[in-house]
C-alpha positions in Angstrom: 34.3 -9.7 -3.1 31.2 -7.9 -1.2 27.8 -9.5 -1.7 24.9 -7.8 -3.8 21.5 -8.3 -3.0 18.8 -7.9 -5.2 16.2 -5.1 -4.6 13.4 -7.5 -6.2 13.4 -10.0 -3.7 13.6 -9.8 0.3 18.2 -10.0 1.6 18.5 -10.9 -2.5 17.5 -14.3 -2.2 15.8 -15.8 -5.3 12.6 -18.0 -5.7 12.9 -21.6 -5.2 15.6 -21.2 -2.2 15.4 -22.3 1.0 15.0 -19.2 2.7 12.3 -17.6 0.0 8.9 -15.7 0.6 7.8 -18.7 3.0 10.2 -18.3 5.8 9.5 -15.0 6.3 5.5 -15.2 6.2 4.8 -13.9 3.1 1.9 -15.1 0.9 3.2 -17.0 -2.1 1.6 -17.5 -5.2 -2.3 -18.8 -5.2 -2.9 -18.3 -1.4 -4.3 -15.2 -0.4 -3.0 -12.3 1.9 -4.4 -12.9 5.8 -2.9 -11.1 8.8 -2.2 -15.3 9.9 0.5 -15.2 7.0 2.6 -12.8 9.1 5.0 -13.9 11.8 6.3 -10.4 12.6 6.2 -9.6 16.8 3.4 -7.2 16.0 0.2 -7.7 12.9 0.3 -6.3 10.1 -3.0 -3.6 10.8 -1.4 -2.4 14.2 1.7 -1.8 12.3 0.3 -0.1 9.3 -1.9 2.7 11.7 1.2 2.9 14.1 2.9 4.0 11.0 -0.3 6.6 9.9 -0.6 4.0 7.0 -4.1 3.2 7.0 -4.5 3.6 3.4 -2.0 0.8 2.6 -4.3 -1.3 4.4 -7.6 -0.2 2.9 -6.1 -2.0 -0.6 -3.5 -4.3 0.8 -5.7 -7.1 -0.2 -6.4 -6.1 -3.8 -3.1 -5.7 -4.6 -1.5 -8.4 -3.3 -4.0 -10.6 -5.5 -2.8 -8.2 -8.6 0.6 -8.7 -7.4 0.4 -12.6 -7.7 -1.5 -12.7 -10.8 1.0 -9.8 -12.5 3.7 -11.3 -11.0 5.1 -8.5 -9.7 8.3 -7.2 -8.2 8.8 -6.8 -4.7 9.4 -3.1 -5.1 6.6 -2.8 -7.7 4.1 -4.2 -5.2 5.6 -1.8 -2.9 5.0 1.1 -5.4 1.7 0.5 -5.7 0.5 0.7 -2.1 2.6 3.4 -1.5 1.0 5.1 -4.3 -2.6 4.0 -3.3 -1.4 6.0 0.4 -0.7 8.9 -1.7 -3.9 9.5 -3.5 -5.6 8.7 -0.7 -4.2 11.6 1.5 -4.1 13.8 -1.2 -7.7 13.1 -1.8 -8.2 13.7 2.2 -6.4 17.2 2.0 -8.6 18.5 -1.0 -11.6 17.4 1.2 -10.7 18.9 3.6 -9.7 22.3 2.6 -12.6 22.3 0.5 -14.7 22.0 3.7 -13.0 24.5 5.5 -13.0 26.8 2.5 -17.2 26.3 3.1 -17.7 27.4 -0.1 -21.0 27.8 -1.2 -22.0 25.8 -4.3 -25.5 27.1 -4.5 -24.0 30.4 -6.0 -23.5 31.4 -9.5 -21.2 34.0 -11.2 -24.4 36.0 -11.7 -25.8 35.9 -8.8 -22.3 37.5 -7.8 -22.5 40.5 -9.7 -25.3 41.5 -8.3 
């Protein structure tokens, strides 16, 4: 029989297991996010920059506090971080397109008719 892993926790572990998030260097309830929590080969900010996810870094701390307070699942937490990144990229694209269009905001329709 195949072992089913939950999508809501790392490697299908349940809270309280000997190998829960604490062993993975993840912050626990009541703790604040800090790069020192990361036990990866490279610090999290470096990884996010290399993946061009700097927007995630901007909202990570606030979303982490919300996730702990709201007891979000890992999937909810990741989903909200990615929503933030998509929104930030959309806003940057809009700003860039408006700048390239060189729209003159001082003109009105009445001025165009004359």
